[in-house]
C-alpha positions as CSV (number, residue, x, y, z in Angstrom):
1,M,62.6,89.5,95.3
2,F,60.6,86.2,95.6
3,V,57.4,85.1,93.6
4,S,55.2,82.1,94.2
5,M,54.2,79.9,91.2
6,A,52.4,76.6,91.4
7,G,53.4,76.2,95.2
8,M,57.1,77.0,94.8
9,V,58.8,80.0,95.9
10,L,61.1,81.3,93.1
11,L,63.6,84.3,92.4
12,A,61.5,87.2,90.9
13,D,62.8,88.0,87.4
14,W,63.1,91.8,88.4
15,A,65.6,90.6,91.1
16,T,67.8,88.5,88.6
17,Q,67.5,90.2,85.1
18,G,67.5,93.6,84.1
19,A,69.8,96.6,84.0
20,L,72.0,95.6,86.9
21,A,72.3,92.0,85.5
22,E,73.3,93.4,81.9
23,A,75.7,95.9,83.2
24,M,77.4,93.3,85.6
25,C,77.9,90.9,82.7
26,A,79.6,93.8,80.7
27,Q,81.9,94.4,83.9
28,L,82.7,90.7,83.8
29,S,83.3,90.5,80.1
30,V,80.7,87.8,79.7
31,P,77.7,88.1,77.2
32,Y,74.4,88.8,78.8
33,R,72.1,86.1,77.9
34,P,69.3,85.7,80.4
35,E,68.1,82.0,80.9
36,G,65.7,81.5,83.9
37,I,67.6,82.9,86.8
38,F,70.9,83.0,85.1
39,A,72.3,86.1,83.6
40,A,75.0,84.7,81.4
41,R,76.9,81.6,80.8
42,Q,80.7,80.9,79.8
43,G,82.0,77.5,79.7
44,R,81.1,75.6,83.1
45,V,80.3,78.9,84.8
46,R,76.8,80.3,85.1
47,Y,76.3,84.0,86.4
48,V,73.4,85.2,88.6
49,I,73.2,88.7,89.3
50,I,70.7,89.7,92.3
51,D,69.6,93.2,93.2
52,G,69.1,92.2,96.7
53,M,70.2,90.3,99.8
54,V,71.4,86.8,99.4
55,G,71.3,84.6,102.3
56,E,71.5,80.8,103.0
57,G,68.2,80.1,101.5
58,T,68.7,82.1,98.2
59,A,72.1,80.1,97.8
60,A,70.4,76.9,98.2
61,A,67.7,78.0,95.7
62,I,70.3,78.9,93.2
63,L,72.2,75.8,93.5
64,D,68.9,74.0,93.2
65,R,68.7,75.2,89.5
66,L,72.4,74.7,88.9
67,P,73.2,71.6,86.5
68,E,75.6,69.2,88.4
69,D,78.6,69.6,86.2
70,E,78.8,73.5,86.5
71,V,79.6,76.2,88.9
72,V,77.9,79.6,89.8
73,E,79.2,83.1,90.3
74,V,76.6,84.9,92.2
75,W,76.9,88.7,92.4
76,A,74.6,90.5,94.9
77,T,74.0,93.8,96.3
78,Q,73.8,92.4,99.8
79,I,75.1,89.2,101.3
80,E,73.8,87.6,104.6
81,D,76.4,86.0,107.0
82,G,76.9,82.4,106.3
83,A,75.8,82.6,102.7
84,V,79.3,82.4,101.1
85,E,80.1,79.4,103.1
86,T,76.8,77.7,102.1
87,L,77.5,78.0,98.6
88,K,81.1,77.2,98.4
89,A,80.4,74.1,100.8
90,S,77.7,73.0,98.3
91,S,79.4,73.6,95.0
92,S,83.1,73.7,94.9
93,G,84.4,76.2,92.6
94,S,81.2,78.6,93.2
95,R,81.4,81.8,94.8
96,L,79.3,84.5,96.0
97,E,80.4,88.2,95.5
98,L,79.4,91.8,96.7
99,I,78.3,94.5,94.1
100,P,79.8,97.2,93.9
101,D,82.8,96.2,96.4
102,K,84.5,93.3,94.4
103,V,83.9,95.2,91.0
104,L,85.8,98.1,92.5
105,D,88.6,96.0,93.9
106,N,88.9,94.1,90.7
107,Y,89.0,97.4,88.6
108,R,91.6,98.7,91.0
109,R,93.8,95.6,90.7
110,T,93.5,95.4,86.9
111,S,94.3,99.4,86.7
112,A,97.2,98.8,88.9
113,R,98.7,96.1,86.8
114,K,98.4,98.0,83.5
115,S,99.9,101.2,85.2
116,P,103.6,101.9,84.9
117,F,103.4,103.2,88.5
118,G,101.3,100.3,89.8
119,A,104.1,97.6,90.4
120,G,106.1,98.2,93.4
121,R,104.7,101.6,94.5
122,A,105.2,101.4,98.4
123,G,108.6,100.8,99.5
124,S,110.2,100.3,96.2
125,A,114.1,100.1,96.5
126,G,115.6,103.2,95.1
127,H,112.8,105.5,96.0
128,A,111.8,105.1,99.7
129,G,115.5,105.6,101.1
130,H,116.7,108.1,98.3
131,A,120.0,109.7,99.4
132,G,119.7,113.4,99.9
133,H,115.9,113.0,99.8
134,A,114.0,115.6,102.3
135,G,111.6,113.0,103.3
136,H,108.8,115.8,103.5
137,A,105.5,114.4,102.1
138,G,104.4,116.8,99.1
139,H,107.9,118.2,98.5
140,S,109.8,117.3,95.5
141,D,113.5,117.3,94.8
142,R,115.1,118.1,91.5
143,A,115.0,114.5,90.2
144,G,111.2,114.4,90.6
145,H,110.8,112.2,93.5
146,S,107.7,113.5,95.7
147,G,108.8,112.1,99.2
148,R,105.6,109.9,99.0
149,A,106.2,106.2,98.2
150,D,102.8,106.1,96.5
151,R,103.9,108.8,94.2
152,A,107.4,107.5,93.3
153,V,109.0,108.1,90.0
154,P,110.8,105.4,88.0
155,P,114.5,106.1,88.0
156,Q,114.5,106.5,84.2
157,K,111.8,109.4,84.4
158,A,113.6,110.9,87.5
159,A,117.0,111.1,85.9
160,A,115.3,112.6,82.8
161,A,113.6,115.0,84.8
162,G,116.7,116.0,86.5
163,E,118.7,116.6,83.5
164,A,115.7,118.7,82.0
165,A,115.8,120.8,85.2
166,A,119.4,121.3,84.9
167,R,119.5,122.4,81.4
168,R,116.8,124.8,82.2
169,P,117.9,128.7,82.7
170,A,117.4,129.7,86.3
171,P,114.4,132.4,86.6
172,E,115.8,136.1,86.9
173,G,116.9,137.1,90.3
174,E,117.9,133.4,91.3
175,N,121.4,131.9,91.3
176,A,121.8,128.5,90.0
């Protein structure tokens, strides 16, 4: 992960550039433009993607290369205890994130915000305590409620489903 050049220990290109850095820049919606240890730059923020462990020493080495008026986002596959605090204490606004954990968290949050079912899933009013609801997980009532808060149906869809079910003829041999 490190190379020695002219008596200095530096991060190796393979650890900071390449397929992982390019893919992470795409995930972060920043153009991949490698410049030394930095994979990208957007405004005052520089991005470093590291395929390996980031400890306090690595964080300090990155900060040594960071211009004074900028902050850095470091994305790494492994983070040693104390590295996050070292980076934040030395450069206010900078951060150190874990790949893939933080990427997946960001994706889940974004997906939930865009989903019509994302806001207020668990414990939303009108779903959890629905009158006449059997309350058994996995069973549905005729209005479309599943009995599980994470699969609650919006009231408009539930009403439409109930009306459609009421108009549907009963199967042969069943009384309505």
